[in-house]
LUMDONU-961476 format. One record per residue (C-alpha): residue number from 1; x, y, z. Coordinates in steps of 0.05 Angstrom, whole numbers, plus 32768, in hexadecimal, padded with zeros to 4 digits. Layout:
<roros>
RORO   i   xx   yy   zz
RORO NUM    X    Y    Z
...
</roros>
This chain:
<roros>
RORO   i   xx   yy   zz
RORO   1 812B 802F 7FE5
RORO   2 8139 7FED 8008
RORO   3 80FA 7FC2 8001
RORO   4 810F 7F80 8021
RORO   5 814A 7F68 804A
RORO   6 8161 7F2F 8077
RORO   7 8195 7F2E 80AE
RORO   8 81BC 7EF4 80CA
RORO   9 818B 7EBF 80B0
RORO  10 819A 7E78 80C6
RORO  11 8176 7E36 80B7
RORO  12 8189 7DEF 80CB
RORO  13 816B 7DAB 80BB
RORO  14 817B 7D65 80D3
RORO  15 817E 7D33 809A
RORO  16 8190 7CEA 80A7
RORO  17 81B0 7CFC 80EA
RORO  18 81D9 7D31 80C8
RORO  19 81D1 7D7C 80D2
RORO  20 81C9 7DA6 8093
RORO  21 81D0 7DF1 8095
RORO  22 81B2 7E0F 8055
RORO  23 81B6 7E56 8071
RORO  24 81F0 7E70 809A
RORO  25 81F0 7EB8 80B0
RORO  26 81D1 7ED0 806F
RORO  27 81C6 7F1B 8063
RORO  28 81A3 7F38 8026
RORO  29 8184 7F78 800D
RORO  30 8152 7F84 7FD5
RORO  31 8143 7FCB 7FBB
RORO  32 8107 7FEA 7F99
RORO  33 80FF 7FD4 7F50
RORO  34 813E 7FA9 7F55
RORO  35 8149 7F63 7F3C
RORO  36 8177 7F3C 7F6A
RORO  37 8194 7EFA 7F52
RORO  38 81A5 7EC3 7F83
RORO  39 81D0 7E8D 7F63
RORO  40 81F3 7E4E 7F79
RORO  41 81F5 7E03 7F6B
RORO  42 81C2 7DD4 7F87
RORO  43 81C6 7DD2 7FD3
RORO  44 81E3 7E18 7FD9
RORO  45 81A7 7E31 8001
RORO  46 8189 7E61 7FCF
RORO  47 8144 7E3F 7FCD
RORO  48 8142 7E39 8019
RORO  49 8151 7E84 801D
RORO  50 8115 7E91 7FF0
RORO  51 80E8 7E65 801A
RORO  52 80FD 7E8A 8059
RORO  53 80F1 7ECE 803A
RORO  54 80AD 7EB9 8022
RORO  55 8097 7E9C 8064
RORO  56 8092 7E54 804A
RORO  57 80C7 7E42 807C
RORO  58 80DD 7E66 80BC
RORO  59 8126 7E76 80CA
RORO  60 8145 7E5A 8109
RORO  61 8161 7E9F 8116
RORO  62 8168 7EE2 80F4
RORO  63 813B 7F1B 80E0
RORO  64 8114 7F2E 80A1
RORO  65 80FE 7F75 808E
RORO  66 80CB 7F92 805D
RORO  67 80D5 7FDC 8052
RORO  68 80FF 7FDF 8091
RORO  69 80C8 7FBF 80BC
RORO  70 80D5 7F7A 80D8
RORO  71 80A9 7F41 80C3
RORO  72 80AA 7EFA 80DE
RORO  73 80A6 7ED3 809E
RORO  74 807B 7EA3 80C5
RORO  75 804A 7E92 808D
RORO  76 8039 7EA3 8044
RORO  77 7FF5 7EBC 805A
RORO  78 8019 7EF6 807E
RORO  79 8051 7F04 804D
RORO  80 8022 7EFE 8010
RORO  81 800A 7F45 8019
RORO  82 804D 7F60 7FFF
RORO  83 8070 7F26 7FDD
RORO  84 805D 7EEC 7FB1
RORO  85 8081 7EAC 7F9B
RORO  86 8086 7E97 7F53
RORO  87 8099 7E4D 7F56
RORO  88 80C4 7E21 7F2A
RORO  89 808A 7DF1 7F1E
RORO  90 8055 7E20 7F03
RORO  91 8026 7DE5 7EF5
RORO  92 802A 7DCD 7F3C
RORO  93 801C 7E12 7F58
RORO  94 7FD4 7E10 7F3C
RORO  95 7F9A 7DE3 7F4E
RORO  96 7F95 7DB3 7F13
RORO  97 7F49 7DAE 7F1A
RORO  98 7F3E 7DFA 7F12
RORO  99 7F40 7E23 7ED3
RORO 100 7F6F 7E5D 7ED3
RORO 101 7F3A 7E92 7EE0
RORO 102 7F20 7E70 7F1E
RORO 103 7F67 7E64 7F37
RORO 104 7F7A 7EAE 7F2E
RORO 105 7F39 7EC6 7F4E
RORO 106 7F3F 7E99 7F8B
RORO 107 7F89 7EA7 7F93
RORO 108 7F86 7EF3 7F8F
RORO 109 7F3D 7F08 7F98
RORO 110 7F40 7F2E 7F55
RORO 111 7F04 7F35 7F27
RORO 112 7F02 7F1D 7EDE
RORO 113 7F12 7F63 7EC2
RORO 114 7F50 7F6A 7EEC
RORO 115 7F67 7F24 7EDB
RORO 116 7F5E 7F31 7E91
RORO 117 7F87 7F71 7E97
RORO 118 7FC0 7F50 7EBB
RORO 119 7FC7 7F12 7E91
RORO 120 7FC8 7F40 7E55
RORO 121 8003 7F64 7E75
RORO 122 8029 7F21 7E78
RORO 123 8018 7F11 7E30
RORO 124 7FDE 7EE0 7E38
RORO 125 7F99 7EE0 7E18
RORO 126 7F55 7EDF 7E3A
RORO 127 7F44 7E9C 7E1A
RORO 128 7F78 7E79 7E44
RORO 129 7F51 7E87 7E84
RORO 130 7F21 7E4E 7E75
RORO 131 7F59 7E1C 7E73
RORO 132 7F76 7DF1 7EAB
RORO 133 7FC0 7DF3 7EB9
RORO 134 7FD3 7DB4 7E92
RORO 135 7FB3 7DD1 7E53
RORO 136 7FE5 7E0C 7E53
RORO 137 802C 7E09 7E3A
RORO 138 8064 7E0F 7E6D
RORO 139 8070 7E57 7E5A
RORO 140 8026 7E69 7E5E
RORO 141 801F 7E48 7EA2
RORO 142 805B 7E6D 7EBD
RORO 143 803F 7EB0 7EA3
RORO 144 7FFE 7E9F 7EC7
RORO 145 8027 7E95 7F06
RORO 146 8046 7ED9 7EFD
RORO 147 8002 7EF8 7EF0
RORO 148 7FE8 7EDB 7F31
RORO 149 8022 7EFC 7F56
RORO 150 8013 7F3E 7F35
RORO 151 7FC9 7F39 7F45
RORO 152 7FDB 7F34 7F8F
RORO 153 7FFA 7F7B 7F89
RORO 154 8039 7F64 7FAC
RORO 155 8076 7F90 7FA7
RORO 156 80A7 7F55 7FA8
RORO 157 80A8 7F18 7F7A
RORO 158 80D0 7EDB 7F8F
RORO 159 80E2 7EB1 7F53
RORO 160 80FF 7E6C 7F61
RORO 161 8120 7E4C 7F23
RORO 162 80E4 7E62 7EFA
RORO 163 8106 7E56 7EB6
RORO 164 8128 7E14 7EC4
RORO 165 80F0 7DE9 7EA7
RORO 166 80E6 7E15 7E69
RORO 167 8107 7E12 7E25
RORO 168 8139 7E48 7E12
RORO 169 8108 7E71 7DEA
RORO 170 80D3 7E72 7E21
RORO 171 810A 7E80 7E54
RORO 172 811C 7EC0 7E2F
RORO 173 80D3 7ED4 7E2B
RORO 174 80C8 7ECB 7E76
RORO 175 8108 7EF1 7E87
RORO 176 80F3 7F2A 7E59
RORO 177 80B0 7F2B 7E7B
RORO 178 80CF 7F31 7EC0
RORO 179 80F7 7F6C 7EAA
RORO 180 80BA 7F8E 7E8B
RORO 181 8092 7F82 7ECC
RORO 182 80CA 7FA0 7EF6
RORO 183 80CB 7FDE 7ECB
RORO 184 807E 7FE6 7EC4
RORO 185 8068 7FD2 7F0A
RORO 186 80A5 7FEA 7F32
RORO 187 80A7 7FA4 7F50
RORO 188 80E6 7F87 7F72
RORO 189 80FB 7F41 7F5F
RORO 190 8127 7F0A 7F7E
RORO 191 8139 7ED7 7F49
RORO 192 8158 7E96 7F63
RORO 193 817D 7E6E 7F2F
RORO 194 81B6 7E3E 7F25
RORO 195 81C4 7E60 7EE2
RORO 196 81F5 7E98 7EEB
RORO 197 81F2 7EAA 7EA1
RORO 198 81A7 7EB5 7EA3
RORO 199 81AB 7EDD 7EE3
RORO 200 81E0 7F0A 7EC7
RORO 201 81B2 7F1E 7E8E
RORO 202 817A 7F37 7EBA
RORO 203 8191 7F48 7F00
RORO 204 81AA 7F8A 7F1D
RORO 205 81D1 7F66 7F54
RORO 206 81E7 7F1F 7F5F
RORO 207 81EF 7EF9 7FA1
RORO 208 8217 7EB8 7F9D
RORO 209 820A 7E81 7FD0
RORO 210 8231 7E42 7FE2
RORO 211 8221 7E11 8019
RORO 212 81F1 7E41 803A
RORO 213 8221 7E7C 8039
RORO 214 8221 7EBA 800F
RORO 215 8267 7EB9 7FF1
RORO 216 825F 7EF6 7FC5
RORO 217 822E 7F2F 7FB7
RORO 218 8230 7F6C 7F8B
RORO 219 821B 7F8E 7F4C
RORO 220 8213 7F5E 7F13
RORO 221 824B 7F7C 7EE8
RORO 222 827C 7F79 7F23
RORO 223 826B 7F31 7F35
RORO 224 8270 7F1A 7EED
RORO 225 82AE 7F40 7ED8
RORO 226 82D3 7F43 7F1B
RORO 227 82BE 7F08 7F46
RORO 228 82E0 7F09 7F8A
RORO 229 82D0 7EC2 7FA0
RORO 230 82EC 7E82 7F83
RORO 231 82A7 7E61 7F82
RORO 232 828B 7E99 7F57
RORO 233 82C5 7E91 7F27
RORO 234 82B5 7E47 7F23
RORO 235 826E 7E56 7F10
RORO 236 8285 7E87 7EDC
RORO 237 82B7 7E56 7EBF
RORO 238 8280 7E22 7EB8
RORO 239 8259 7E53 7E8B
RORO 240 8297 7E5E 7E61
RORO 241 82A2 7E13 7E5B
RORO 242 825C 7E09 7E40
</roros>
């Protein structure tokens, strides 16, 4: 079942008297319990697309749909009922003055029992709830961010470069966690990353963006083994070179 989609999404900014178009006629589809990877270099438009989907920013034109019903994407308070962002800067997404229990309660309305259950599902212990964000490791804080998204009972998670600030071991743990959540909760996930190798390990489908345009989209195996666009081949060659 199609859970989320966008049609002909466009976004334009003016920067230093120069027009920048991070989204140009972008279409996308996300299906139930699917992990969709959106990849591209810095400036490709992938993070702007995530902001538009989440309602953090409004598209200049185009339409967004949740379960085939149009939504405006005009603010996180409206879209938060069915989708949640997991940010790259997990520390910055929490109030530094609050301990984790208070942050999770205020952010989701959940009681302590529910919070303990969900943080246990993401591999965290109850004792961490008394700590403030800076007293957690990067991996622990990112898991708390994922737990917050799950406590909201959203059916879509939007993950923006969530492993880029983590070491290799912790990256692998977070990626494994996302796959387990998808399987256990039937949640759909959009994973934005510049790392094509990482995306290829977890995603069912991949969408490649360059200069605000979707240059290629398809099943992960097809995109990785039989890329149709020169830009995708360039990204793949950069992995091989490393």
